[in-house]
All heavy atoms as an XYZ file, in Angstrom:
733
protein
N     -26.327      9.554      1.465
C     -26.181      8.351      2.276
C     -26.165      7.129      1.359
O     -26.950      7.014      0.440
C     -27.336      8.262      3.259
C     -27.275      7.044      4.139
S     -28.590      7.122      5.368
C     -28.220      5.658      6.259
N     -25.241      6.238      1.604
C     -25.209      5.001      0.843
C     -26.347      4.114      1.330
O     -26.845      4.247      2.433
C     -23.857      4.297      0.997
C     -23.707      3.577      2.302
C     -23.979      2.233      2.380
C     -23.343      4.235      3.455
C     -23.886      1.558      3.588
C     -23.247      3.574      4.654
C     -23.521      2.243      4.720
O     -23.444      1.577      5.891
N     -26.770      3.208      0.474
C     -27.828      2.287      0.864
C     -27.513      0.942      0.238
O     -27.922      0.671     -0.878
C     -29.185      2.803      0.403
C     -30.324      1.975      0.939
O     -30.136      1.147      1.818
N     -31.506      2.198      0.416
N     -26.745      0.145      0.926
C     -26.341     -1.131      0.346
C     -26.204     -2.191      1.413
O     -26.186     -1.912      2.598
C     -25.022     -0.973     -0.399
O     -23.982     -0.761      0.519
N     -26.049     -3.406      0.930
C     -25.914     -4.538      1.830
C     -24.480     -4.744      2.267
O     -24.229     -5.464      3.222
C     -26.428     -5.799      1.147
N     -23.529     -4.118      1.546
C     -22.118     -4.358      1.875
C     -21.254     -3.173      1.451
O     -21.635     -2.371      0.606
C     -21.625     -5.625      1.186
N     -20.073     -3.133      2.056
C     -19.035     -2.172      1.690
C     -17.794     -2.962      1.311
O     -17.491     -3.982      1.928
C     -18.696     -1.263      2.874
C     -19.823     -0.402      3.410
C     -19.376      0.293      4.702
C     -20.234      0.625      2.380
N     -17.055     -2.481      0.311
C     -15.789     -3.082     -0.074
C     -14.711     -2.022     -0.066
O     -14.922     -0.927     -0.603
N     -13.575     -2.318      0.550
C     -12.498     -1.337      0.662
C     -11.161     -1.955      0.299
O     -10.906     -3.126      0.607
C     -12.402     -0.810      2.098
C     -13.613     -0.090      2.651
C     -14.509     -1.053      3.394
C     -13.193      1.021      3.563
N     -10.323     -1.154     -0.339
C      -8.950     -1.546     -0.658
C      -8.047     -0.379     -0.285
O      -8.370      0.771     -0.550
C      -8.776     -1.868     -2.151
C      -9.543     -3.135     -2.523
C      -7.296     -2.021     -2.511
C      -9.476     -3.484     -3.999
N      -6.903     -0.691      0.322
C      -5.901      0.325      0.629
C      -4.586     -0.091      0.010
O      -4.144     -1.233      0.153
C      -5.733      0.478      2.143
C      -4.756      1.571      2.517
C      -4.741      1.812      4.006
O      -5.623      2.540      4.485
O      -3.863      1.253      4.674
N      -3.978      0.843     -0.720
C      -2.687      0.598     -1.346
C      -1.878      1.888     -1.303
O      -2.316      2.882     -0.713
C      -2.865      0.063     -2.793
O      -1.602     -0.337     -3.297
C      -3.501      1.088     -3.697
N      -0.723      1.881     -1.919
C       0.166      3.028     -1.881
C       0.195      3.707     -3.245
O       0.613      3.094     -4.227
C       1.588      2.586     -1.491
C       2.527      3.739     -1.287
C       2.541      4.414     -0.082
C       3.372      4.151     -2.294
C       3.397      5.483      0.123
C       4.236      5.222     -2.098
C       4.247      5.890     -0.894
N      -0.264      4.935     -3.308
C      -0.156      5.718     -4.521
C      -1.450      5.846     -5.303
O      -2.249      4.913     -5.387
N      -1.625      7.002     -5.898
C      -2.833      7.308     -6.647
C      -3.004      6.420     -7.867
O      -4.109      5.965     -8.163
C      -2.820      8.783     -7.071
C      -4.050      9.263     -7.824
C      -5.290      9.147     -6.951
C      -3.859     10.695     -8.285
N      -1.935      6.144     -8.585
C      -2.034      5.324     -9.792
C      -2.594      3.941     -9.458
O      -3.495      3.442    -10.144
C      -0.660      5.202    -10.483
C      -0.699      4.185    -11.600
C      -0.211      6.565    -11.001
N      -2.103      3.345     -8.403
C      -2.552      2.008     -8.038
C      -3.986      2.006     -7.519
O      -4.756      1.090     -7.811
C      -1.610      1.373     -7.016
C      -0.213      1.245     -7.536
C       0.847      1.864     -6.892
C       0.059      0.523     -8.688
C       2.134      1.747     -7.374
C       1.345      0.403     -9.185
C       2.385      1.018     -8.522
N      -4.360      3.013     -6.751
C      -5.729      3.050     -6.245
C      -6.712      3.339     -7.376
O      -7.834      2.827     -7.371
C      -5.885      4.025     -5.061
C      -6.101      5.455     -5.503
C      -7.016      3.587     -4.155
N      -6.303      4.111     -8.368
C      -7.174      4.329     -9.525
C      -7.350      3.043    -10.318
O      -8.453      2.743    -10.793
C      -6.617      5.436    -10.417
C      -6.792      6.853     -9.892
C      -6.069      7.843    -10.789
C      -8.256      7.214     -9.773
N      -6.287      2.276    -10.464
C      -6.378      0.985    -11.139
C      -7.313      0.053    -10.372
O      -8.137     -0.640    -10.962
C      -4.993      0.353    -11.279
C      -4.991     -0.964    -12.002
C      -5.286     -0.864    -13.493
O      -5.249      0.242    -14.056
O      -5.549     -1.917    -14.090
N      -7.195      0.059     -9.046
C      -8.067     -0.773     -8.224
C      -9.522     -0.339     -8.377
O     -10.414     -1.173     -8.582
C      -7.648     -0.696     -6.755
N      -9.776      0.954     -8.295
C     -11.141      1.464     -8.404
C     -11.737      1.149     -9.771
O     -12.903      0.761     -9.871
C     -11.169      2.968     -8.141
N     -10.944      1.296    -10.813
C     -11.415      0.995    -12.156
C     -11.794     -0.478    -12.280
O     -12.875     -0.812    -12.773
C     -10.331      1.355    -13.172
C     -10.784      1.151    -14.597
O     -11.786      1.782    -15.005
O     -10.133      0.374    -15.320
N     -10.929     -1.356    -11.800
C     -11.203     -2.788    -11.853
C     -12.429     -3.138    -11.018
O     -13.257     -3.963    -11.419
C      -9.992     -3.581    -11.373
N     -12.569     -2.518     -9.866
C     -13.707     -2.790     -8.992
C     -15.017     -2.414     -9.675
O     -15.969     -3.194     -9.689
C     -13.554     -2.024     -7.670
C     -12.409     -2.518     -6.807
S     -12.039     -1.419     -5.424
C     -13.277     -1.940     -4.256
N     -15.060     -1.222    -10.258
C     -16.296     -0.734    -10.874
C     -16.639     -1.464    -12.166
O     -17.812     -1.611    -12.499
C     -16.194      0.767    -11.116
S     -16.196      1.725     -9.581
N     -15.620     -1.922    -12.881
C     -15.865     -2.638    -14.136
C     -16.254     -4.098    -13.925
O     -16.916     -4.686    -14.770
C     -14.626     -2.579    -15.026
C     -14.399     -1.232    -15.659
C     -13.143     -1.238    -16.506
C     -12.919      0.091    -17.208
N     -11.634      0.100    -17.937
N     -15.846     -4.678    -12.815
C     -16.036     -6.118    -12.634
C     -17.315     -6.495    -11.907
O     -17.692     -7.671    -11.896
C     -14.841     -6.713    -11.884
O     -14.798     -6.216    -10.555
N     -17.975     -5.538    -11.292
C     -19.169     -5.866    -10.514
C     -20.095     -4.658    -10.442
O     -19.674     -3.531    -10.685
C     -18.766     -6.306     -9.100
N     -21.324     -4.923    -10.086
C     -22.324     -3.865     -9.970
C     -22.182     -3.196     -8.607
O     -22.929     -3.480     -7.669
C     -23.720     -4.451    -10.152
C     -24.803     -3.380    -10.158
O     -24.468     -2.199    -10.393
O     -25.967     -3.727     -9.921
N     -21.164     -2.332     -8.508
C     -20.909     -1.590     -7.280
C     -20.896     -0.104     -7.598
O     -20.697      0.298     -8.739
C     -19.568     -1.994     -6.622
C     -19.622     -3.415     -6.105
C     -18.399     -1.799     -7.563
N     -21.079      0.687     -6.561
C     -21.023      2.141     -6.688
C     -19.771      2.640     -5.983
O     -19.505      2.260     -4.836
C     -22.263      2.773     -6.051
C     -22.257      4.277     -6.096
C     -23.436      4.896     -5.365
O     -24.298      4.163     -4.871
O     -23.468      6.135     -5.288
N     -19.014      3.480     -6.660
C     -17.846      4.097     -6.042
C     -18.346      5.143     -5.055
O     -19.002      6.110     -5.448
C     -16.954      4.734     -7.107
C     -15.705      5.440     -6.606
C     -14.766      4.461     -5.914
C     -15.000      6.130     -7.762
N     -18.057      4.941     -3.791
C     -18.512      5.849     -2.749
C     -17.518      6.982     -2.545
O     -17.875      8.137     -2.463
C     -18.729      5.101     -1.414
C     -19.811      4.039     -1.571
C     -19.082      6.067     -0.294
C     -21.161      4.579     -1.943
N     -16.239      6.643     -2.459
C     -15.248      7.678     -2.224
C     -13.871      7.106     -2.019
O     -13.622      5.921     -2.241
N     -12.980      7.972     -1.594
C     -11.599      7.586     -1.350
C     -11.041      8.451     -0.235
O     -11.631      9.478      0.117
C     -10.749      7.750     -2.617
C     -10.558      9.198     -3.015
C      -9.422      9.900     -2.638
C     -11.535      9.872     -3.727
C      -9.261     11.230     -2.971
C     -11.383     11.194     -4.069
C     -10.243     11.876     -3.693
O     -10.096     13.202     -4.015
N      -9.910      8.059      0.298
C      -9.262      8.837      1.346
C      -7.760      8.671      1.235
O      -7.258      7.547      1.150
C      -9.726      8.387      2.726
C      -8.917      8.926      3.892
C      -8.925     10.448      4.011
O      -9.680     11.123      3.296
O      -8.151     10.975      4.825
N      -7.068      9.785      1.194
C      -5.610      9.785      1.257
C      -5.260      9.659      2.732
O      -5.288     10.629      3.472
C      -5.061     11.076      0.662
C      -3.565     11.043      0.508
O      -2.897     10.176      1.046
N      -3.033     11.995     -0.217
N      -4.965      8.442      3.134
C      -4.829      8.134      4.553
C      -3.618      8.849      5.163
O      -3.760      9.634      6.079
C      -4.747      6.607      4.777
C      -4.647      6.290      6.250
C      -5.944      5.917      4.153
N      -2.427      8.573      4.661
C      -1.214      9.216      5.163
C      -0.024      8.732      4.360
O       0.030      7.568      3.958
C      -0.992      8.890      6.640
N       0.901      9.613      4.114
C       2.168      9.267      3.458
C       1.985      8.464      2.178
O       2.746      7.553      1.893
C       3.064      8.493      4.418
O       3.306      9.263      5.575
N       0.952      8.781      1.414
C       0.742      8.112      0.144
C      -0.182      6.921      0.171
O      -0.544      6.392     -0.880
N      -0.596      6.468      1.338
C      -1.565      5.380      1.419
C      -2.939      5.935      1.062
O      -3.355      6.967      1.596
C      -1.613      4.770      2.824
C      -0.353      4.066      3.208
C       0.572      4.662      4.059
C      -0.083      2.800      2.728
C       1.737      4.019      4.414
C       1.086      2.141      3.081
C       1.992      2.758      3.924
O       3.140      2.114      4.272
N      -3.625      5.255      0.181
C      -4.948      5.707     -0.242
C      -5.907      4.533     -0.168
O      -5.594      3.428     -0.597
C      -4.913      6.282     -1.673
C      -3.880      7.408     -1.766
C      -6.292      6.780     -2.088
C      -3.687      7.944     -3.165
N      -7.094      4.805      0.360
C      -8.148      3.796      0.431
C      -9.264      4.183     -0.517
O      -9.553      5.363     -0.695
C      -8.719      3.711      1.844
O      -7.735      3.292      2.752
N      -9.895      3.183     -1.119
C     -11.043      3.398     -1.993
C     -12.183      2.528     -1.478
O     -11.962      1.425     -0.988
C     -10.694      3.102     -3.469
C     -10.332      1.654     -3.676
C     -11.810      3.526     -4.399
N     -13.409      3.059     -1.571
C     -14.576      2.428     -0.980
C     -15.678      2.290     -2.019
O     -15.982      3.249     -2.731
C     -15.063      3.294      0.182
C     -16.423      3.038      0.798
C     -16.459      1.686      1.474
C     -16.747      4.130      1.794
N     -16.255      1.098     -2.099
C     -17.410      0.855     -2.971
C     -18.525      0.244     -2.145
O     -18.293     -0.283     -1.052
C     -17.070     -0.085     -4.157
C     -16.017      0.526     -5.059
C     -16.652     -1.466     -3.692
N     -19.737      0.311     -2.680
C     -20.867     -0.327     -2.016
C     -21.688     -1.087     -3.036
O     -21.651     -0.801     -4.235
C     -21.743      0.709     -1.306
O     -22.373      1.552     -2.247
N     -22.423     -2.068     -2.547
C     -23.281     -2.893     -3.386
C     -23.716     -4.100     -2.597
O     -23.571     -4.132     -1.369
N     -24.242     -5.103     -3.304
C     -24.601     -6.306     -2.557
C     -23.324     -7.064     -2.188
O     -22.245     -6.777     -2.695
C     -25.609     -7.176     -3.308
C     -25.055     -7.792     -4.578
O     -23.959     -8.383     -4.544
O     -25.742     -7.704     -5.603
N     -23.446     -8.008     -1.286
C     -22.276     -8.699     -0.741
C     -21.458     -9.373     -1.834
O     -20.235     -9.229     -1.894
C     -22.689     -9.723      0.346
C     -21.480    -10.504      0.842
C     -23.380     -9.032      1.502
N     -22.122    -10.118     -2.723
C     -21.408    -10.813     -3.791
C     -20.685     -9.858     -4.716
O     -19.545    -10.108     -5.122
N     -21.321     -8.746     -5.054
C     -20.693     -7.761     -5.932
C     -19.479     -7.132     -5.263
O     -18.438     -6.936     -5.909
C     -21.702     -6.689     -6.341
N     -19.585     -6.817     -3.993
C     -18.445     -6.226     -3.276
C     -17.287     -7.212     -3.174
O     -16.124     -6.831     -3.323
C     -18.864     -5.731     -1.899
S     -19.783     -4.184     -1.950
N     -17.589     -8.491     -2.940
C     -16.527     -9.496     -2.877
C     -15.827     -9.608     -4.226
O     -14.592     -9.628     -4.298
C     -17.090    -10.858     -2.459
C     -17.427    -10.948     -0.995
C     -17.932    -12.325     -0.626
C     -18.251    -12.402      0.860
N     -18.714    -13.743      1.256
N     -16.605     -9.659     -5.297
C     -16.021     -9.728     -6.645
C     -15.201     -8.488     -6.934
O     -14.083     -8.570     -7.454
C     -17.136     -9.883     -7.698
O     -17.826    -11.115     -7.452
C     -16.588     -9.885     -9.101
N     -15.739     -7.326     -6.596
C     -15.040     -6.070     -6.857
C     -13.717     -6.000     -6.103
O     -12.686     -5.626     -6.682
C     -15.932     -4.895     -6.472
N     -13.725     -6.362     -4.839
C     -12.489     -6.304     -4.042
C     -11.465     -7.309     -4.573
O     -10.289     -6.971     -4.720
C     -12.790     -6.516     -2.539
C     -11.507     -6.738     -1.746
C     -13.554     -5.314     -1.986
N     -11.896     -8.505     -4.877
C     -10.966     -9.501     -5.430
C     -10.318     -8.996     -6.711
O      -9.108     -9.125     -6.898
C     -11.708    -10.810     -5.701
C     -12.089    -11.580     -4.461
C     -13.032    -12.745     -4.741
O     -13.337    -13.021     -5.929
O     -13.481    -13.383     -3.765
N     -11.111     -8.415     -7.602
C     -10.571     -7.921     -8.866
C      -9.725     -6.669     -8.680
O      -8.742     -6.473     -9.394
C     -11.697     -7.678     -9.869
C     -12.197     -8.969    -10.439
O     -11.495     -9.657    -11.165
N     -13.422     -9.332    -10.097
N     -10.081     -5.832     -7.733
C      -9.266     -4.660     -7.435
C      -7.903     -5.046     -6.882
O      -6.874     -4.493     -7.272
N      -7.896     -6.004     -5.980
C      -6.626     -6.507     -5.417
C      -5.768     -7.109     -6.525
O      -4.563     -6.827     -6.622
C      -6.892     -7.541     -4.299
C      -5.631     -8.291     -3.926
C      -7.501     -6.860     -3.078
N      -6.366     -7.906     -7.378
C      -5.624     -8.530     -8.470
C      -5.041     -7.478     -9.407
O      -3.898     -7.588     -9.846
C      -6.514     -9.488     -9.252
C      -5.774    -10.216    -10.364
C      -6.669    -11.180    -11.105
C      -5.973    -11.949    -12.197
N      -4.998    -11.255    -12.991
N      -5.805     -6.441     -9.706
C      -5.326     -5.385    -10.606
C      -4.094     -4.690    -10.038
O      -3.130     -4.425    -10.760
C      -6.438     -4.376    -10.866
N      -4.114     -4.407     -8.753
C      -2.962     -3.761     -8.113
C      -1.765     -4.703     -8.115
O      -0.643     -4.297     -8.455
C      -3.314     -3.310     -6.677
C      -2.076     -2.820     -5.944
C      -4.388     -2.224     -6.712
N      -1.983     -5.951     -7.750
C      -0.882     -6.918     -7.718
C      -0.319     -7.168     -9.112
O       0.894     -7.349     -9.268
C      -1.350     -8.213     -7.067
C      -1.598     -8.046     -5.579
C      -2.213     -9.260     -4.915
O      -2.717    -10.170     -5.625
O      -2.205     -9.296     -3.670
N      -1.174     -7.153    -10.144
C      -0.693     -7.330    -11.521
C       0.210     -6.190    -11.966
O       1.018     -6.351    -12.880
C      -1.871     -7.462    -12.496
C      -2.569     -8.803    -12.400
O      -2.053     -9.719    -11.724
O      -3.663     -8.930    -13.002
N       0.091     -5.034    -11.330
C       0.959     -3.897    -11.634
C       2.251     -3.949    -10.822
O       3.085     -3.063    -10.929
C       0.228     -2.584    -11.362
C      -0.918     -2.317    -12.316
S      -1.737     -0.746    -11.974
C      -0.485      0.425    -12.528
N       2.398     -4.962     -9.996
C       3.610     -5.106     -9.191
C       3.583     -4.337     -7.890
O       4.616     -4.166     -7.246
N       2.416     -3.886     -7.479
C       2.298     -3.130     -6.234
C       1.687     -4.018     -5.156
O       1.220     -5.119     -5.425
C       1.439     -1.895     -6.444
N       1.687     -3.505     -3.956
C       1.180     -4.255     -2.812
C      -0.125     -3.651     -2.313
O      -0.252     -2.431     -2.201
C       2.209     -4.216     -1.685
C       1.825     -5.013     -0.470
C       2.882     -4.967      0.627
O       4.014     -4.542      0.357
O       2.553     -5.362      1.747
N      -1.075     -4.500     -2.034
C      -2.304     -4.077     -1.364
C      -2.048     -4.223      0.128
O      -1.710     -5.304      0.600
C      -3.505     -4.938     -1.800
C      -4.724     -4.632     -0.949
C      -3.803     -4.705     -3.276
N      -2.187     -3.124      0.858
C      -1.903     -3.170      2.288
C      -3.055     -3.751      3.081
O      -2.839     -4.391      4.102
C      -1.530     -1.771      2.796
C      -0.188     -1.375      2.258
C      -0.075     -0.564      1.142
C       0.981     -1.857      2.824
C       1.159     -0.238      0.618
C       2.229     -1.538      2.308
C       2.301     -0.717      1.200
O       3.522     -0.407      0.677
N      -4.269     -3.515      2.606
C      -5.412     -4.138      3.265
C      -6.609     -4.099      2.333
O      -6.696     -3.266      1.432
C      -5.745     -3.436      4.590
O      -6.088     -2.087      4.360
N      -7.499     -5.037      2.568
C      -8.761     -5.073      1.842
C      -9.781     -5.766      2.725
O      -9.424     -6.622      3.541
C      -8.614     -5.805      0.503
O      -8.311     -7.164      0.694
N     -11.043     -5.372      2.555
C     -12.088     -5.954      3.384
C     -13.437     -5.772      2.704
O     -13.644     -4.821      1.952
C     -12.103     -5.317      4.799
C     -12.531     -3.874      4.760
C     -12.961     -6.106      5.764
N     -14.326     -6.713      2.959
C     -15.727     -6.585      2.599
C     -16.506     -6.654      3.904
O     -16.333     -7.590      4.690
C     -16.179     -7.699      1.631
C     -17.689     -7.638      1.415
C     -15.435     -7.595      0.314
N     -17.325     -5.666      4.138
C     -18.152     -5.628      5.341
C     -19.590     -5.866      4.915
O     -20.200     -5.015      4.261
C     -18.033     -4.279      6.074
C     -16.575     -3.998      6.450
C     -18.934     -4.268      7.310
C     -16.344     -2.608      7.020
N     -20.111     -7.034      5.256
C     -21.511     -7.349      4.969
C     -22.400     -6.728      6.039
O     -22.034     -6.700      7.220
C     -21.711     -8.862      4.934
N     -23.511     -6.210      5.647
C     -24.477     -5.596      6.570
C     -23.810     -4.603      7.521
O     -23.845     -4.777      8.745
C     -25.192     -6.676      7.386
O     -25.846     -7.585      6.548
N     -23.192     -3.557      6.978
C     -22.514     -2.595      7.859
C     -23.502     -1.905      8.799
O     -24.650     -1.650      8.435
C     -21.898     -1.590      6.885
C     -22.684     -1.727      5.636
C     -23.149     -3.143      5.584
N     -23.041     -1.650      9.993
C     -23.865     -0.961     10.981
C     -24.199      0.440     10.464
O     -23.336      1.105      9.890
C     -23.119     -0.870     12.325
C     -23.995     -0.403     13.430
N     -24.287      0.930     13.626
C     -24.644     -1.096     14.399
C     -25.083      1.038     14.674
N     -25.311     -0.176     15.166
N     -25.411      0.918     10.666
C     -25.798      2.242     10.173
C     -24.900      3.384     10.659
O     -24.749      4.390      9.970
C     -27.231      2.419     10.693
C     -27.737      1.037     10.881
C     -26.544      0.210     11.269
N     -24.289      3.240     11.817
C     -23.415      4.298     12.329
C     -22.152      4.490     11.492
O     -21.506      5.525     11.579
C     -23.029      4.030     13.779
C     -24.153      4.377     14.753
O     -25.156      4.981     14.307
O     -24.020      4.048     15.945
N     -21.804      3.483     10.663
C     -20.647      3.663      9.785
C     -20.860      4.793      8.795
O     -19.904      5.350      8.264
C     -20.317      2.365      9.044
C     -19.769      1.231      9.889
C     -19.426      0.035      9.003
C     -18.554      1.661     10.669
N     -22.116      5.146      8.562
C     -22.420      6.264      7.657
C     -21.746      7.551      8.123
O     -21.367      8.386      7.308
C     -23.930      6.462      7.547
C     -24.342      7.667      6.740
C     -23.838      7.656      5.311
O     -23.634      6.564      4.760
O     -23.642      8.747      4.745
N     -21.555      7.711      9.416
C     -20.893      8.900      9.952
C     -19.462      9.021      9.428
O     -18.968     10.117      9.207
C     -20.887      8.859     11.477
C     -22.278      8.918     12.082
C     -22.237      8.666     13.572
C     -23.645      8.597     14.148
N     -23.648      8.209     15.564
N     -18.810      7.892      9.228
C     -17.449      7.885      8.688
C     -17.490      7.979      7.170
O     -16.769      8.760      6.564
C     -16.693      6.611      9.120
C     -16.560      6.567     10.639
C     -15.334      6.536      8.437
C     -16.052      5.241     11.166
N     -18.354      7.189      6.560
C     -18.435      7.122      5.103
C     -18.786      8.472      4.509
O     -18.228      8.879      3.490
C     -19.447      6.047      4.678
C     -18.933      4.672      5.094
C     -19.705      6.092      3.176
C     -19.986      3.597      5.054
N     -19.681      9.196      5.133
C     -20.119     10.495      4.606
C     -18.947     11.458      4.469
O     -18.890     12.248      3.535
C     -21.199     11.078      5.512
N     -18.004     11.379      5.356
C     -16.844     12.282      5.317
C     -16.003     12.062      4.062
O     -15.385     12.980      3.557
C     -15.991     12.062      6.555
C     -14.770     12.925      6.584
C     -14.010     12.795      7.871
N     -12.825     13.636      7.799
C     -11.693     13.359      8.378
N     -11.583     12.281      9.109
N     -10.660     14.161      8.261
N     -15.969     10.829      3.569
C     -15.110     10.491      2.442
C     -15.863     10.287      1.142
O     -15.283      9.845      0.167
C     -14.293      9.241      2.782
C     -13.456      9.457      4.016
C     -13.733      8.786      5.195
C     -12.443     10.394      4.019
C     -12.990      9.012      6.344
C     -11.699     10.645      5.152
C     -11.975      9.945      6.312
O     -11.249     10.190      7.440
N     -17.148     10.611      1.122
C     -17.910     10.433     -0.108
C     -17.439     11.427     -1.153
O     -16.940     12.513     -0.843
C     -19.407     10.600      0.149
O     -19.710     11.945      0.407
N     -17.582     11.056     -2.414
C     -17.130     11.905     -3.500
C     -17.801     13.268     -3.473
O     -17.178     14.265     -3.817
C     -17.387     11.207     -4.842
C     -16.543      9.964     -5.100
C     -16.971      9.283     -6.392
C     -15.068     10.298     -5.131
N     -19.053     13.321     -3.055
C     -19.762     14.598     -2.999
C     -19.073     15.579     -2.051
O     -19.055     16.776     -2.285
C     -21.213     14.405     -2.554
C     -22.079     13.691     -3.567
C     -21.929     12.167     -3.517
O     -21.492     11.623     -2.481
O     -22.219     11.543     -4.532
N     -18.500     15.069     -0.975
C     -17.826     15.941     -0.005
C     -16.379     16.211     -0.365
O     -15.805     17.195      0.111
C     -17.894     15.313      1.391
C     -19.303     15.301      1.931
O     -20.137     16.125      1.573
N     -19.603     14.354      2.791
N     -15.777     15.367     -1.178
C     -14.363     15.541     -1.516
C     -14.152     16.442     -2.733
O     -13.129     17.088     -2.848
C     -13.715     14.179     -1.772
C     -13.628     13.273     -0.565
C     -13.165     11.874     -0.973
C     -12.694     13.853      0.488
N     -15.119     16.447     -3.635
C     -14.975     17.222     -4.860
C     -15.582     18.609     -4.674
O     -16.602     18.765     -4.019
C     -15.665     16.498     -6.024
C     -15.103     15.108     -6.331
C     -15.938     14.441     -7.416
C     -13.649     15.188     -6.750
N     -14.937     19.643     -5.262
C     -15.457     21.018     -5.103
C     -16.764     21.218     -5.825
O     -17.162     20.576     -6.708
C     -14.370     21.881     -5.723
C     -13.469     20.990     -6.473
C     -13.732     19.593     -6.022
């Protein structure tokens, strides 16, 4: 179970771009990579957690990294104080459940 004040998410098209976003997010702020999801037809979302300021910084830098590569970010969001029930969704996409 994650335990943080905020969640940060970015969705883009393609594994290369989402890896670039995740790398930039983790390097630019004190966030934890929670997981990812191959949404559909190549759209991939990546999720981090941390305090609100760190998640905002991470998402901003992740978006910039994708845009600097010439790709488009389809959506991004920071959720401050996420409701505990979101854990039901987050748990499904956590790295522990996705990796063998």
